[in-house]
N, C-alpha and C positions, 0 to 999 in steps of 0.2 A: 162403405162409401157408395153413394148412389151412382147410377150410370151417368147422370148428367153433371156430377161434381167435377170440378177442375181445381187441382192444387196449384196455387199461384206462388211465384217467387216472393211476393210481398209477404205472404203468410209465413213462408219459411224464414224470411229475414226477421220478422217479428219474433217468431219462436226462438231463433238462435240468440237474439238479443236478450230475451228474458232468461234463457237457459244460462247464458254466460254471465249476466249480471246477478242472477238469482234474486231478482227483485223487480216487480212490475214498474215501480216508480222510477228507479234508475234506468231501466230499459226504455221507458217513455222519454226520459231526458236524452238519452243516447240517440233515439230515433227522431228527436225534435217533434214530438207530438204529446198530446195529453194522454193520461192513463186510461180513461174509459174506452175510447175506440181500440186501444191496444188490447185491453181485456176482452172486448167483444170479438176481436179478430181471433185471439187464441181460443176462445170458447167455440167459435164457429169451426176452427180447424179441428179441435177435439171431437166435435159432433160429426164432422165429415169423416174423420178417421175411425170413429166409433170407439174411442178409448181416451181416457185422460192422459195428458202429457206431463202435468205438474201436480204434485201434492201441495196444496196451499195451506198455510197457516196465517195468522194475523201479522206475523213479523217477517216471514220469508216464504219462498217457494223452493221446492226440490223436484228434481226430475223423477218421474215414475220409470219403471223398467221400459215401457214403450217409449218414453221421452229419451232415455239414455240410448236406446237403439236408433232412434231417429236423428239425434243430434249430429253425429259424425257424417252421416249421409247428407243431411241438410247443409252442413258447412261445406262439404265437397261440391254439392250442386251450386251453391252460391258463388264459390270460388270459380267454378267453371263458367258460370254465367257472366261473371265480371270480366273474364278474359275474352269473351266472344267478340266485342267490338274491335279489340286490337287484332284478334285472329282474322276477322273479316278484312280489316285494313291491310294487313300484311299479305293476305291472299290476293287482294285486288291489285296490289303493287308488284306482285311477283316475288315478294320476300319470303313466302312460304308456299308449299304445294308440292307438286311432283313434276319432274322433267324426265321424259322418256327419250333417251339418246342412243342411237345405234352408231356403230363405227366399224370401218374396215380394219383388218388386222394390222396393216401398216401404220395406222394412226396411233396404235398402242405404243409404237416406238418413236413417235414424233410429237404431234400436236395435242393428242388427247391428255396426257398427264398434266401439262401446264394449264390447259383449259380447265380441267377439273379442279386443280389446286386453286386457281384464281377464283372460280365460281364458288367453290366451297367456302373460301375465305370471305367472300362478299355476301353470300346468302347461305349461312350455315343451317338454316331451318328448312331449306328445300331438300326434298328427297330426290335422289337421282337413280333412275332405272336404266342401267347400261346393258346393251345387247350387242354382241359382236355379230356382224352379218356382212355378207358380200353386197356389192352395190346393187345388183338386181333385186335382191330380197329387200333391201332398204327402200328402193323406189316403190315397190309394191306396198310395203307397209306405210309409207308416207301417203300414197294415193288413197289408201283405205283408212287413214287416220289412226293407225295402230301405234305410231310413234310421233313425237313432236319434231324431231330433227335427226339428221344423219350426216356423219362424216364419211364421204364417199368419193369415188372417182368420176370426174366429168367425162363426156358431156351428158347433159340430161337428154333423154330421148324425146322425140317430138310430142308424144302423147302426154308427157309430164310437164312440158315447158309452160303450158297455160295454167297449171295448177300449183307449180312449185317455184320458189325463189332459190337462188344459189349465190353463195359468196366464196370466192377462192381464198384459201388460207395458207397454202404451202405449195412451193414448187421446188423440186429437187431432182438431181440427175440420177440416172440408172448407174448401178455398179455391178460388177460381176461377183457372184458367189461361187467359189470353186473349191474342190477338195484340197485340203492342205497338202503342200509339197508339189503340186502340179506346176506351179510357177514360183521361182525363187525371188526373194526380195519383196518390196512393198510398192514398187513403182507401178504407174499405169500400164495396162496391158492392151494389146490389140486383140480383137475378136478372132482374127486369123490365127493367133498363137494358141488358141484353145478350141479350134474348130472341130477337133476330133472328139470332144466331149459331147455326149448327148445333152440336149436342152430340156430342162424341166421348166414348164411354162404354165401360166394361169390360163384356164380354158377360155376360148373365145365366147362361148355361150353365156358366160358369167359377166365378163367385161370386155366387149369387143374392142373398144378403143385401147385399153391397156395391152391386150394381146397383140393387136396390130402394131402398136408402138414398138414392142419388143422385136417383132419380126422386121420392122422397117430399119431398126438398128443394125440387124444382121445384113439386110439388103444393102444399106449404105456402106457397109464394110466389105461388100463383095463376098459375103459368106452365105451359104445355104445351110441352115441349121438342121440337125438330125433330132427331131422331137422324140424324146424317149419316154417322158412321163408328163402327165398333167395333174395339177393339184390346186385346190381352191383356197388354201390357207397358206400364208407366208411361213408359218411355223413348220408346216408339212414340207413345203418346198425346201426350206433350209435343212430340215431333217433328212430329206432325200439326198441333198448335196453332201451332208455329213456322212451318209452311208456309202458314198462313192458312186451314186447312181447317175451323176452327171453334174452340169453346171446350170446356173440360173442368172437372169438379169433381174435385179430387184431395186426398188427405190433405196437411195442412200441411207435413209434412216433405219432400214432393216439391219444395217451393219451393227446397230446397237444390240441385236439379238446374237449373242455369242454362243456358238456351239462348238464342241470339240470336233476337229476334222474339217472345219470350214474357214477359208480365208476370203476376205473381201478385197477387191481391187478396183480402183477407178479405171475408166476406159479411155483410150486415146481416140482422137478423131472427133467427129460430130456426135455428141451424145444428147439424146432427147431428154426433155424434162418431164417429170410426172407431177401432175397437179392433184392436190387433195383439197376438197372444199366442203362447205356446210350447205345442206339443202333442207328446206322446210316448206310446209304448206302456206301458200300466200294468204289464205283466208282464215288461218288459225287465230283464235281469240284468246289463247292461253297467256295470261300475264307472266307466268314463269318463263315461257319461251321468249317473250319480248324482253324480259330482263337478261336472259342468256344472250340473245342477239345483240342487245346494247353493249354487253360486256365484250363480246367477240369483236364487235366493230370498233371498240375503243382501245387503242394501244395502251398497254400497261404503263404506268408512270415510271419514269427512270430517275 
């Protein structure tokens, strides 16, 4: 094959037709053309490849070893080429492609599973890249374009508000996670009743608003907490409670995380609400992200 030769899909389509029909005349009818230009095209293809593809007789044609080797690959390429227009249309509409989505650990016990289930049912050909990350890491990844969207805790910092959009999705109260047996029954408890337990808390450097909300809950109850441990994952916080290391205030949905040695109790008095929402880059041109946002903004049919 010469350096300036180009193999065309038309040539492969003609070759496959002749190979499948085993006859130039029938192949020409199938291709809606006359036989001479078909024969010329096959001859040109053979010259370009430098080997005969057919053994010709007066009544029929048969594939040579080179032709037999080429046929399945040519059929595969033609099939892939025929699928390209639909592939492009689906990608442009957001029906296929990749969605990179980060989420805080609490979302795994609340809004993430139903969102994924709904999106997967609507767009089964979209690949989803999931990454668990704290809010501060997600914000950096969003600003750098490393992810499409993130389920995180508000508020957005000032430096991000000009670049990111935000949609609130869930608001839930805090509950107390305490070692089993500390409080009998399942009724709501006052923070004063468990004031002797060390507090296990999310670090302020990771999520200042969430950290401050927890401390304000104690302040409103007239209690000064004894901070015993800090942890950046809810699974770790609950695990520390299970180990008897103290108590924690966690979003209500975390009570879906059942661990031996941990009881969850609602709180009496004024209980703050914790919001979780979706953030994404305002200038994103991703069709898949647009499809996800449309789904999130549309309440599921009842």
